[in-house]
N, C-alpha and C positions, 0 to 999 in steps of 0.2 A: 497645592494650588497657590500658596503664597509666592513660591519661586516663579510660577507662571505669571502671576500678576505683576511681578517686577518688570516684565517686558513692556508693560503699558505705560510706565512712567507716571507723570503727573496727570495724564489724560484720564486715568481711572478706567473702570469697566462699565461706563455708561455713555450714551449719546447725550449731548447737551443742546445741540441745535440741528434741526432738520429743515431743509428747504424742499418743499413739495410743489412741483410744477403740475398744473392741471389744465385740461381743455374742456372740462365738464362732461366729457363723454361717459357712457356707462362704465367702461373699464377704468377710467380715471376716478370715478366715484368709488369704485371698489378699492382702488389704490388709496383713496382718502381714508378708508377704514384702517389700512395698515399704518398710515401716518398718525392717526389718532391713537391706535393701539400701541405703537412703539413710543410715542410721546408720553402716553400714560405710564408705560412700563419704566421708562428711563427718566421721567420728570423733565422732559426736554421741551424747549420752546420750538414753535413751528412758524416758518415763514411760508405763506401761501402765495404762489406766483402764477398769475395768468398773463401770458404774453399776448397783447392785442396786435393782430395782423389784419389790416384793413382789407386784404385780398381774400381772407378766409371767413366764411360764414358758418356759425355754429349749427344752425338749424334752418328750417324753411321759413320761420317767422322773421328772422333777422333781416333778410333782403327787403322786407316791406317797411323797415324803419327809414325815416326820411333823411336823417343826417348822421354824420360820424359821431356827433355828440350823443344822439339817441342810442347808437350801438354801444358806445362806451358806457353809458348809464346802465344799459341792460347787463353788460358784462360785469360792471361793478356791483350791481345788485346780486348777481349770481355769486360773485366772489364773497360778498358780505354774508350771504345766506350760508355758504359753505363754512366760512369762518365761525359762524354762530354754532355750528355743530361741534367745533373744537372747544369753544368757550363753555358750552353747556357741559362738556366732559371735564371741565376744570383745567384745560390746557391753555397756556399762554400762546397767543397767536397774533401775527401781524400779516397784513395783506400788501401785495404789490401788483400793479397793473401797468407794466411798462409797454410802450409802443416802440418796438425796435425790431429790426431784421438783421440777421437771422434770429429766430426765437431762442435757439439754444444759447446764444451769447448772453442773453439776459439772465437765464438760469445760472449760467456759469459765473457771471459777475456777482449775482446775489449770493451764491454759495461762497465765493472767494472773499467778498466784503465782510460777510458774517462769520467767516471761519467755520462753515458748517461741517459737522461731523458726518453728515449723510445728505445726499440728494435722493429724493424719492419721486418716481413718476411711473406712468403706465405706458404700455405699448399695445397697439392693436395689430401687431405684425402677424403675418401669415407665412407659412413655409415657402409659398411660391413667390412672395414679393421680395424685391431687392431693397426696398426702402421701408422705414418704420414710421410710426405715427408722427404727425407733424413734419412730414418730409424726412429729414435726416436728423431730427432733434436728438433721439436716443443715440444714434450712431456717433454724432459729433461729441456728445457728452462723454461717451465711452472713450473717445479718442483723447479728449483734452481735460476732463475734470480731474482735479486733484483730490477731491473728496470721493469716497466710495459711493456707488450709485445702486440703489435698491429699485429693481424694475418689476412691476406687476404686469404679467402677460395676460392674454385673453382667456386662458384656461384656469386662472387663479381665482378661487372663490373668495368671497368677502371675508375679512377677518372678523372674528367674534368680538362682541362688545367687551370693553375693558382692556386691561393691560395685556400685551402680547409677550409670551415667553416661547422662544424657539426650543423645541425638544430634541431635534435631530438635524445637524448641519452636515451637508455634503460639500467638501472642499475639493474641487477638481483642479489638479495642478500638474504641470510638467516640472519635475523636480530637478531639471537641469539648471534652473535658476532659483535663487533663494525666495523671491516673492515675499519679502518680510512685511511689507505694508499690508498685503492681503492676509497674511498669517496673523498679524496683529488685529486686524478687523474681526477675523474668525475668533481669535482668543477673547477679545473684548465681549463679543456677543455670547460666546460659550460660557465665560465666567459669570456674566450677569445672569444668564438663564439656567446655568448648570446643565447645559446641553451636551448630548453625546455628539462627538465629532468623528466623521469618517473622512480620511484623506485618500483621495482616489487618483490613480494614474491610469490612463487608457493606453493599452498596448495596441497600436494601430495595426490593422490587417494589412499585409503586404501584397501588392499585385503579383500575379504569377510571373516568375522569372526574376523577381527582386530578391535581395538577401533576406533570409528568414528573420522575422522579428525576434528580439531577445525573449527568453523564457521568463516565466514568473519567478522561478527559482533564482535566475540571474539578477532580476530587477528588484526583488523584494528587499535585499539588504540596502540597496541604494535608496529606496523609498523610505525605509526605516531610518537610515542615516540622515536623510534630508529632513525628516520630521524632527529628529532629535536635535539637529543644529538650528532649527527654526524657532521662533518665539513659542510655537506649540509644543516644544520638546518635553515640557514637564506636565502637560495637561492630561495625557493619557488618551491620545487619539488612536483610532483603529485604522491601520493602513489597508487599502484595498487595491488590488490590481485587477483590471477587467480588460477583455479583448473586444475589438470591434472598431467601428467608426466613432469619432469622438462624441458627437451630439447624441445619437441613439444609445450609446453605452452609458453616458452620464444620466440620461433620462431614465433608462431602464433601472440603473442602480438606485436612483432617487426614489422610484416607485417601490423597489424591493425593500429598502430600509425605511420607507415612509418618511423621507426627509421633508422638513417643512421650510428649509432654506437651502438653496444651491449657491455656492460661491465659486465663481470662475476666477482662478488665479492666473497671473501672467506667466508666460514661458520665457519671454524676452521683452525688450522695450516695445516691440511692435506686436506683441501677442494678440491683444484684443482687437487691434485694427486688422491684423491678418485674419483673425477668426471671423470678424464681421464680413470681410470680403469673401471668405470661403463659405460663409453661411452657417458656421457652427454656432456662434452666439445667437444669430437670428433664429435658428431652429430650436435652440434651447429655450429662448424667450417665448417663442410661439407655442411650444408644446408643453412646457413645464406646468405642473399643477401646484407649484409653490413659487414664492418670489425668488428672484435671482439677484445676487449681489455681484457687481463687477468692480474690480479694483485695479487701477492703473498704477504702476510703480513710478 
């Protein structure tokens, strides 16, 4: 494990700063439980960010407020109440209530200014929808954020009270590219929590008439070589090859191994963007029963 930890450099094997974006929805409040639990586990500081958009009302009561100042005061009160739950858990927390459009740009700016190790947020995405919560907030963050993004979907249960330790991490990758940044993120979390790591590659089903997909026997050496050459090489990961369509295969394997974290690694520079367009990332986020970490290279 010592040689594996060397890949992390001075950053070490813990999160130091988390930016958590919230819209106070029920799924966002569940995401807050993960922000608290991760911060407690890693002794990390948390920045709570709620982006105020005057065109968006949070509930039926807000339209009755007379002025913009009243609405801002209500949002601020909610943000402070949420911050209090972190303070009560012994977590260092700061709040931000920017008024900016698009909302994702404020989260991105906050993460970059603070050199955040992680952006955390929720999505209420459904498989049939093309857009995610707050319009395209999650999608745009996936495209442009330099920090890894932990996303809590609508089927993810609330985190237990106290520090969170991941037990089983599923890292889905196309090993045609190194994906070193994603691998380092997996390694950091795995070392911190002593988690079991499965590295998965999906062998896509080929339409009739197309060239037959490579066999597992042909691909397994490539996957094992990719793992060995990545920052995860000395950790002791278990390589897994599965057949099918990407999202259903990843989700089925996550259920089978009881993964409590799915990591979507990049295949090429445009991997995550391509997968958002194709619906793979959206489907995984919508259906996963555990948080999903996305990492752009």
